[in-house]
C-alpha positions, 0 to 999 in steps of 0.5 A: 497517475491517480489511485485506482489506475496504476501501470506497473512500472519497470522496476519491480515492487518489493512487497511486504506486509506490516509486522502489526498485522496478526489477523490471520492473513487478511492484510494489504501489502505494500511496496515502498521501494517505488516511492523515490522513483515513481512518487506512488506506493503500490498496494495489493490484497495479501490473499490475491497476489496476482490481482489488481494493484492500486497505485497510492500517491506517497503523500496520501498514503503518508497522511493515511499511515498518520492518521491510523497512528493517531487513532483517527479511524475507529477499530472495526 
């Protein structure tokens, strides 16, 4: 399985948006309930819930979150 080519598994994702998302709904949603069984974190646009879903490998998603927390990425 690679990023960008995600097939929805039998287990349904439980979507959530970060409590830090207070930008008027321009957010992404993630479903961390599939990490243990699938090794991926599904990600989607919160405004297009029936749109495409990207499956990001758990290790890559963890590295991204760590980078955000560390301030690695400049604010837009």
